[in-house]
C-alpha positions in Angstrom: 0.0 0.0 0.0 0.9 3.6 -0.4 0.3 5.3 2.9 0.5 8.9 3.9 1.2 9.7 7.5 0.8 13.1 9.2 1.9 13.7 12.8 3.5 16.3 14.9 7.2 16.0 14.3 8.2 17.2 17.8 8.9 15.4 21.0 5.8 13.6 22.2 4.1 10.3 22.2 1.8 10.7 19.1 4.7 11.8 16.9 6.9 9.0 18.1 4.2 6.3 17.5 3.4 7.7 14.1 7.0 7.7 13.0 7.8 4.3 14.4 4.6 2.9 12.7 5.7 4.4 9.3 9.2 2.8 9.7 7.8 -0.6 10.6 5.3 -0.4 7.7 8.2 0.4 5.3 10.1 -2.6 6.5 7.1 -4.7 5.5 7.2 -3.3 2.0 4.7 -0.5 2.1 5.5 2.9 0.6 5.3 5.6 3.3 5.0 9.3 2.8 5.3 11.5 5.8 3.6 14.9 5.5 4.4 17.5 8.1 6.0 20.9 8.6 9.3 19.3 9.7 11.1 16.0 9.6 9.8 13.8 12.5 12.6 13.7 15.1 12.6 9.9 15.3 12.9 9.6 11.5 16.7 9.4 11.3 17.7 6.6 9.0 17.4 6.3 5.3 14.9 3.8 3.9 14.1 3.5 0.2 10.4 3.1 1.0 10.1 6.2 3.2 9.6 9.7 1.8 9.1 13.1 3.5 7.0 16.0 2.1 7.5 19.3 3.9 4.5 21.6 4.4 5.3 25.2 3.6 3.1 27.9 5.1 2.7 31.3 3.5 3.9 34.1 5.6 1.7 37.1 4.9 1.2 40.3 7.0 -2.6 40.0 6.8 -2.5 36.6 8.7 -2.3 36.9 12.4 -1.6 33.2 12.6 -0.1 31.1 9.8 -2.8 29.1 8.0 -1.2 25.7 8.6 -4.4 23.7 8.5 -5.1 24.8 5.0 -1.5 24.5 3.8 -1.4 21.0 5.2 -4.6 20.0 3.4 -3.2 21.3 0.2 0.0 19.3 0.6 -1.9 16.2 1.5 -4.0 16.6 -1.7 -0.9 17.2 -3.8 0.9 14.1 -2.4 -2.1 11.9 -2.7 -2.6 13.0 -6.4 1.1 12.6 -7.3 1.8 9.2 -5.8 -1.7 7.7 -5.6 -2.1 7.2 -1.8 -4.3 4.4 -0.7 -4.5 5.5 2.9 -4.0 8.9 4.6 -3.3 8.1 8.3 -3.4 11.2 10.6 -2.2 11.1 14.2 -3.8 13.5 16.6 -7.1 14.9 15.5 -6.4 18.6 15.7 -5.7 19.9 13.1 -4.7 16.8 11.1 -8.1 15.1 10.7 -9.6 18.5 9.7 -6.9 18.9 7.0 -7.4 15.4 5.8 -11.1 16.0 5.3 -10.4 19.1 3.3 -7.9 17.2 1.2 -10.4 14.5 0.4 -12.9 17.2 -0.6 -10.4 18.7 -2.9 -9.5 15.3 -4.5 -13.1 14.1 -4.8 -14.0 10.4 -5.5 -11.0 8.2 -5.8 -8.9 9.9 -3.1 -7.3 8.0 -0.2 -9.3 6.6 2.7 -8.7 8.6 5.9 -7.7 6.9 9.1 -7.6 9.0 12.3 -5.7 7.8 15.3 -6.6 9.5 18.6 -3.8 9.8 21.1 -5.1 11.5 24.2 -5.0 15.2 24.7 -6.5 15.8 21.3 -9.6 14.4 22.9 -9.3 15.0 26.7 -7.9 18.5 26.5 -7.6 20.3 23.2 -10.6 18.9 21.4 -12.8 19.6 24.4 -12.2 23.3 24.2 -15.5 25.0 23.1 -13.7 26.7 20.2 -12.7 23.3 18.8 -15.3 20.8 20.0 -17.7 20.8 17.0 -14.9 20.7 14.4 -13.1 17.9 16.3 -16.3 15.8 16.4 -17.0 16.4 12.7 -13.4 15.5 11.7 -13.6 12.2 13.7 -17.0 11.3 12.3 -15.9 12.2 8.8 -12.9 9.8 8.9 -13.2 6.4 7.1 -11.7 4.7 10.1 -10.9 5.7 13.7 -8.5 4.1 16.1 -7.6 4.8 19.8 -4.5 3.9 21.6 -6.3 2.5 24.7 -9.6 1.2 25.8 -9.7 4.2 28.2 -9.4 6.7 25.4 -12.0 5.0 23.3 -14.5 5.2 26.2 -13.6 8.8 26.9 -14.1 9.7 23.2 -17.6 8.2 23.2 -18.4 10.0 26.5 -17.1 13.4 25.6 -18.1 13.6 22.0 -21.0 11.2 21.6 -19.2 9.6 18.7 -21.6 7.2 17.0 -19.1 5.3 14.8 -17.0 2.5 16.4 -13.3 3.1 17.1 -10.9 0.3 17.0 -8.5 0.0 19.9 -4.9 -0.6 18.7 -2.4 0.0 21.5 1.0 1.7 21.1 3.9 -0.5 20.5 7.7 -0.6 20.9 10.6 -2.1 18.9 11.6 -4.7 21.5 14.9 -5.4 19.7 15.9 -1.8 20.1 14.4 -1.2 23.6 15.9 -4.3 25.2 18.1 -5.2 28.2 21.7 -5.4 27.1 24.9 -6.2 29.0 27.0 -3.6 27.2 26.5 -0.1 25.9 25.1 1.2 29.2 26.5 4.5 30.4 25.5 3.9 34.0 28.9 4.9 35.5 28.6 8.3 33.8 25.5 9.1 35.7 26.0 7.1 38.9 29.8 7.1 39.4 29.5 6.0 43.1 27.1 3.2 42.4 23.9 5.2 43.3 20.5 3.9 42.3 19.4 5.7 39.2 15.8 6.9 38.7 14.6 8.2 35.3 11.8 10.4 34.1 11.2 11.1 30.4 8.6 13.4 29.0 7.8 16.7 27.3 7.7 18.5 30.7 4.1 19.7 30.3 2.0 20.5 33.4 0.0 17.2 33.0 3.3 15.3 33.7 3.4 16.7 37.2 7.1 17.3 37.0 7.3 18.7 40.6 6.0 15.4 41.9 8.9 13.7 40.1 11.4 15.9 42.0 9.6 15.4 45.3 9.5 11.6 44.9 13.2 11.6 44.2 14.0 13.9 47.2 12.2 11.5 49.5 13.9 8.4 48.0 17.3 10.1 48.4 16.6 10.5 52.1 16.8 6.7 52.4 19.5 5.6 50.0 22.1 7.0 47.6 20.4 7.9 44.4 20.4 10.2 41.3 17.7 11.3 39.0 17.8 11.6 35.2 15.3 14.1 33.8 15.1 13.4 30.1 13.2 15.9 27.9 12.3 19.6 27.9 9.3 21.9 28.2 7.6 24.6 30.1 8.0 22.9 33.5 11.7 22.6 33.4 12.7 25.9 35.1 10.3 25.3 38.0 11.7 21.8 38.3 15.3 23.1 38.5 14.2 25.6 41.1 12.4 22.9 43.2 15.5 20.6 43.1 17.6 23.5 44.6 14.9 24.2 47.2 14.8 20.6 48.3 18.6 20.3 48.4 18.9 17.6 45.7 20.0 19.7 42.7 23.5 18.1 42.6 21.9 14.7 42.1 19.3 15.7 39.5 20.6 15.7 35.9 18.6 17.6 33.3 19.5 16.1 30.0 17.1 17.9 27.6 15.8 15.9 24.6 17.8 12.9 23.6 17.8 10.7 20.5 19.3 7.5 22.0 16.5 6.9 24.5 17.2 3.1 24.9 20.7 3.7 26.0 19.6 6.1 28.7 16.9 3.8 29.9 19.3 0.9 30.2 21.3 2.9 32.7 18.4 3.2 35.0 16.9 1.2 37.9 13.4 2.7 38.1 11.1 4.8 35.9 8.8 7.5 37.4 5.6 8.7 35.7 3.3 10.4 38.2 1.2 12.1 35.5 -2.2 13.7 36.0 -3.4 12.3 32.7 -2.0 9.6 30.4 -4.2 8.1 27.7 -1.5 5.4 27.2 2.0 6.1 28.5 4.5 5.3 25.8 7.5 6.3 27.9 6.4 3.7 30.5 6.1 1.1 27.8 9.6 1.8 26.5 11.0 1.7 30.1 9.4 -1.7 30.7 10.7 -3.0 27.4 14.2 -2.2 28.7 13.5 -4.1 31.9 12.7 -1.1 34.2 9.9 -1.3 36.7 7.6 1.7 36.6 6.0 3.7 39.4 3.1 5.7 38.0 -0.3 7.2 38.6 -3.3 5.0 38.4 -4.9 7.1 35.7 -6.2 6.9 32.1 -4.6 4.1 30.1 -1.7 3.4 32.4 -3.4 0.4 34.1 -3.6 -1.1 30.6 0.2 -0.7 30.2 1.5 -1.4 33.7 0.5 -4.5 35.7 0.2 -3.1 39.2 2.3 -5.2 41.6 3.9 -7.2 38.7 5.7 -4.8 36.3 5.4 -1.7 38.5 3.2 0.1 41.0 0.3 2.4 40.5 -0.9 5.1 43.0 -3.5 7.8 43.0 -2.5 11.0 41.3 -0.5 13.2 43.6 0.4 10.4 46.1 4.1 11.4 46.3 4.6 9.7 49.6 3.2 6.4 48.4 5.2 6.4 45.3 8.4 7.3 47.1 7.9 4.6 49.7 7.3 2.0 47.0 10.4 3.1 45.2 12.5 2.8 48.4 11.2 -0.7 49.2 11.8 -1.9 45.7 15.3 -0.5 45.4 16.3 -2.0 48.7 15.1 -5.4 47.6 17.4 -6.6 44.8 15.6 -9.9 44.2 12.1 -8.2 44.0 13.6 -5.5 41.8 15.0 -8.1 39.4 11.8 -10.1 39.3 9.7 -7.0 38.6 12.1 -5.8 35.8 11.9 -9.3 34.2 8.1 -9.2 34.4 8.0 -5.8 32.8 10.0 -7.1 29.9 7.8 -10.2 29.5 4.7 -8.1 29.5 5.9 -5.9 26.7 6.9 -8.9 24.6 3.6 -10.6 25.1 1.3 -7.6 24.5 3.1 -4.6 22.9 5.8 -5.8 20.5 5.8 -4.2 17.1 5.4 -7.6 15.5 2.1 -8.0 17.2 0.7 -4.5 16.8 1.7 -3.3 13.3 -0.2 -6.2 11.6 -3.3 -4.9 13.4 -2.9 -1.6 11.6 -2.4 -3.4 8.3 -5.6 -5.4 8.8 -7.4 -2.2 9.8 -6.3 -0.4 6.6 -7.5 -3.4 4.6 -10.9 -3.3 6.3 -11.2 0.4 5.7 -10.5 0.1 2.0 -12.9 -2.8 1.8 -15.5 -0.7 3.5 -14.9 2.1 1.0 -15.5 -0.2 -1.9 -18.7 -1.5 -0.3 -19.9 2.1 0.3 -19.3 3.0 -3.3 -21.2 -0.1 -4.4 -24.2 0.2 -2.1 -24.3 3.9 -1.3 -24.3 3.1 2.4 -21.4 3.7 4.8 -19.6 0.6 5.8 -17.7 0.5 9.1 -14.3 -1.2 9.4 
């Protein structure tokens, strides 16, 4: 198939999943066309089946805001017409699903089928805003197929938007060969030169990630045992996190590494992953950590209970329960046998449920069902659901 993929190219779960999906599909012989305003940051290696089409937006003094939604729609239509796309797969509803609908209107009959994957805040935060609610609902309903990354998100989409069409649940995945426990290549001594236990947090440092809680959990852990904290990523909450680390007296043991390309290598250095988020529709970072054999301590919220087996591959606590998370971290880090067992269980869970080899074929089957539904619709005049 010739598949167009549009996503945000920046640091965040939806862009990572979309990029990794495109790469995996290309490995399976599909022709992949990424359409966005910049090269996705995870798209680093050359592949003869992968192409990138940059969206250029007109800068004109009359426009208070660049008309990206329209420019994206035009580029989608151009690419679809030039290469004959079968599927246009958009990740994150706003504005991508809207642009895809405009593109199909431009193309008319014979254009690609539109698949929209909902990732989380496009539904639970952005799309709920009164200024965007109706257009978000319309864009979802207008898609030929809709998927959600968790059962939680599918239920929330129905509750919030009253969506009548079914949405398939296809969870996020990870390349378990790349994100894998390895005996070498781990820079642990660089970050923990005195053998300290190493905790890791990775995110886009937005308020929903509750970055101050990460710092407070670590401060409490360090009261009980030698430890250091790697803060991987960047965003609006970083300055406040740096200030809080100084206030709590742990700044010397908190390393802010900004955004990193070699995420697996960093995770392999760690002992424990922290994700005390206020909202997570899936929790891709937790999945990648578990794939590397790290137990995860996280909030019992959103789709995280679908990713983390509480008491087996990690521990889940109510949002904001800093003390409970810290105590669990200390107990686990002071019990090497339990820590090893939990890390092994985390790895087994990912292999059994979230390996790319299990999930990517689900997308291929969904594409085929959408295309079959389109053919049925054209033959009968009635909309067929995948």
